[in-house]
C-alpha positions as CSV (number, residue, x, y, z in Angstrom):
1,M,63.4,24.7,25.6
2,E,62.1,22.3,28.2
3,A,59.5,19.7,27.2
4,L,56.0,20.0,28.7
5,V,53.2,17.7,29.4
6,R,49.6,19.1,29.3
7,I,47.4,17.9,32.1
8,F,44.0,19.4,32.6
9,G,44.8,22.5,30.5
10,Q,48.1,23.3,32.3
11,D,51.6,22.9,30.9
12,I,53.8,21.0,33.4
13,P,57.5,20.5,32.9
14,V,58.5,16.9,32.4
15,S,61.3,17.2,35.0
16,K,58.8,17.7,37.8
17,N,57.6,14.9,40.1
18,L,53.9,14.0,39.8
19,Y,53.3,15.3,43.3
20,V,54.8,18.7,42.5
21,G,53.5,18.9,38.9
22,L,49.8,18.4,40.0
23,T,50.1,21.4,42.3
24,K,50.7,23.6,39.2
25,I,47.0,23.1,38.3
26,K,44.9,25.8,39.9
27,G,42.8,24.4,42.7
28,I,45.1,21.5,43.6
29,S,47.0,21.9,46.8
30,W,49.8,19.7,48.2
31,S,47.3,17.7,50.2
32,V,44.9,17.2,47.2
33,A,47.9,16.2,45.0
34,N,48.9,13.6,47.6
35,A,45.3,12.3,47.8
36,I,45.2,12.0,44.0
37,C,48.4,10.0,43.9
38,I,47.2,7.7,46.7
39,Q,43.8,7.3,45.0
40,L,45.3,6.3,41.7
41,G,48.0,4.2,43.2
42,L,50.8,6.2,41.5
43,D,54.2,6.9,42.9
44,K,54.3,10.6,43.7
45,H,58.0,10.8,43.1
46,K,57.7,9.6,39.6
47,K,58.6,12.1,36.9
48,I,55.8,13.6,34.8
49,G,57.8,12.8,31.7
50,D,57.8,9.1,32.6
51,L,54.0,8.9,32.5
52,D,52.4,7.3,29.4
53,K,49.3,8.8,27.7
54,P,46.8,6.4,29.2
55,T,48.0,7.3,32.7
56,I,47.7,11.0,31.9
57,A,44.2,10.4,30.5
58,H,43.3,8.5,33.7
59,I,44.6,11.4,35.8
60,E,42.5,13.9,33.9
61,Q,39.4,11.7,34.2
62,T,40.0,11.5,38.0
63,L,40.3,15.3,38.1
64,R,37.0,15.7,36.3
65,S,35.2,13.5,38.9
66,L,37.3,14.2,41.9
67,E,36.1,12.5,45.1
68,L,37.7,14.1,48.2
69,P,36.9,14.1,51.9
70,L,34.8,17.1,52.9
71,F,37.6,18.9,54.8
72,M,39.8,18.9,51.6
73,R,37.3,20.6,49.3
74,N,37.7,24.2,48.4
75,R,33.9,25.1,48.1
76,R,32.1,23.7,51.1
77,A,28.4,24.6,51.5
78,D,28.2,26.7,48.4
79,L,26.0,29.8,48.9
80,D,24.1,29.2,45.7
81,S,23.5,25.5,45.7
82,G,24.5,24.4,49.2
83,E,26.6,21.6,47.7
84,N,30.1,20.6,48.7
85,K,32.3,21.0,45.6
86,H,36.0,21.1,44.7
87,L,36.5,23.5,41.8
88,L,39.6,23.6,39.5
89,T,41.2,26.0,36.9
90,S,38.9,28.6,35.3
91,A,35.8,27.5,37.3
92,L,37.6,28.4,40.5
93,D,38.5,31.9,39.1
94,V,35.0,32.6,37.9
95,Q,33.5,31.6,41.2
96,H,36.0,33.8,43.1
97,E,35.0,36.8,40.9
98,F,31.3,36.2,41.5
99,D,32.0,36.0,45.3
100,I,33.8,39.4,45.2
101,K,31.0,40.9,43.1
102,R,28.4,39.6,45.6
103,L,30.4,41.2,48.5
104,K,30.6,44.5,46.6
105,K,26.9,44.5,45.7
106,M,25.8,44.0,49.3
107,K,28.3,46.7,50.4
108,S,29.8,44.6,53.1
109,Y,33.1,45.8,54.7
110,R,35.0,43.2,52.7
111,G,33.3,44.3,49.5
112,I,34.1,48.0,50.1
113,R,37.7,47.2,50.8
114,H,37.9,45.1,47.5
115,G,36.4,48.1,45.7
116,L,39.0,50.5,47.1
117,G,41.9,48.2,46.5
118,Q,42.7,48.1,50.2
119,P,43.6,45.0,52.2
120,V,40.6,43.0,53.2
121,R,41.8,40.9,56.1
122,G,42.8,43.5,58.7
123,Q,46.4,44.3,57.7
124,R,47.9,47.7,58.6
125,T,47.9,50.2,55.8
126,R,50.2,52.9,57.1
127,S,53.4,51.6,55.6
128,H,52.2,49.1,53.0
129,F,49.6,48.9,50.2
130,R,50.6,52.3,48.8
131,K,50.3,51.3,45.1
132,R,47.2,53.5,44.5
133,G,48.1,56.3,46.9
134,A,45.0,55.7,49.0
135,S,47.0,54.8,52.2
136,V,45.6,55.5,55.6
137,G,47.5,57.7,58.0
138,V,50.1,59.0,55.5
139,R,50.3,62.6,54.4
140,R,52.0,63.6,51.2
141,K,54.6,66.2,51.2
142,T,53.3,69.5,49.8
143,D,55.5,72.1,48.3
144,E,54.4,75.2,50.4
145,K,57.5,77.2,49.6
146,K,56.3,77.9,46.0
147,T,53.1,79.6,47.0
């Protein structure tokens, strides 16, 4: 079994580079991971297993109070507060669920599509998205010979 290091509630294998390992945390993209490495002055090619506990604690503290340029944040001009935020882990999941519920409640096109389990962003549905059997433009074979 491979050894793991826990950073911000996420288990990261010790064999990963810091740059790659940080992307395993939900809400941290490649560009954000690179920005964190530059901000902390850490080598992004250093292995996670080579980091000592104070460095890991410093990374977690930086993630709690993450200062990123506006274009790198994942929650710009939040609808509720109007703030520019960058959410991580479960906070990102909860906010995403609230956004979908809001779309469903106002009965927008996107909300209706979410409710039906259909694609939201304009993809074709004739040959894909058949997991629920609610595809558009496809007829099921009926067994008319038995009647």
